[in-house]
N, C-alpha and C positions, 0 to 999 in steps of 0.2 A: 714268351712263351714260345713261341716255335724254334726257340735251338734247343731248349730242353726235349721238345718231344723229338727236333732230328736225332739228338744223343739217343736218346732210348731206342729209335727205328734203327741206327749204325749199330746201336751194340747187340740188339737182336740179332742183326745180315751177320755179325763178325762170330756171335755163337753158335749158328747153325751155321758157320765155315767150318764148325770143329765138329761136326755132326758127318760118317760116314754116307755120303751121298750115292758114290759111286754104285754104277750099277743099279741103279733104282727104275724100276719098269717104266718103260713113258705107257702102259694102258693101267697099272692102278700107282699111278703117280701120287696123289696125292696119299692114299693110307701108308703105303711103302715111307715116305718122305714122313710123315708125322711119325710113323714108326721110329725113325731114324735119330728125328731129333729128340725124342722121348730117351733112346736109348745111347744118347751120345755117352763113349765112356771118356767122355772129359769134362763135357759141361751141359749136361742132360735139360732139357725144356721141362720144365710144369705141362701139364694138358692142356689149361688152360693158357698159356706161354702159344704152344705149340699151334693149337688153334687161331689165336687171334695174328700169329706171326702169318701161316698159311691161307688167313682171311685175304691177306695185304699182299704175297710175292706168292710166285711160283718156282721150283727150280728150272734151271734150264743146264746146267750142265757143271759138273763137279772135276776139278784136275788134284789129284792127289800124289805124291812121288812115291808111293809104297802102296805094297795089296791093301784092299779092300776090307778082306777076311782076317785083317789081324791087325793090333792097336801097336802103333808104333811113332815114331818120332818123326817130322818132315816139315813139310811144306804141304799148304793146301790153297786152291782156291776153286771159288765156286759164285757161278755165275744165279742171280735172281732177276727176275722179271717181275715189276710192279704191275698189279692186275688191276689198280685201278689209272694207269697210266702205262698201258702195253708198250710204249715205245721207249719208256725210263726203263734200262737195266739198271744192275748192279752188282760191281763184281767182289767178294769179299775176301778178304785173304785168313787165314789160319797161321798161325806162327807157327815153330818147334816145340815140342811140348819136352821138357826135361824129364819124367817119368824114365824113359828106358837110357838113358844119354846124360849125364848129371854133366859127365867134365865137357861135352863140347856144347851144352845147351845153354848151365849157369855160367862157369869158368870162362869158356871161350869168348861165345857170343854176347852173352852177358856183358861181359866184363870189357867187350871189345865195345859195344854201344857206348856202356857208361864212362869208359875212357876217349874215347876217339867221335863218338857220334854217330 
């Protein structure tokens, strides 16, 4: 059963990495992080999911290789701290997104993964 719980936990962390969290103000981090999770352009959380996630994790930092004010494709890495164990941090990655670059993402990258690993 622990493995199922861990898979769910890691899926939430991966889903959260798709939200645009760059620029979330430190003084209002909880409210702004929740709003970003709910309005994620690619994989938004439901309100209950966001509440559950934020009761367990806090945003430490996020890096995105594109400006946070537009939806684009690209690499994103987000660092979360486990509130139950503050010494545990989790680095979560979001992959590229095919929405704006079908040739690069679906044809070149995905084909390369499928063909050569």
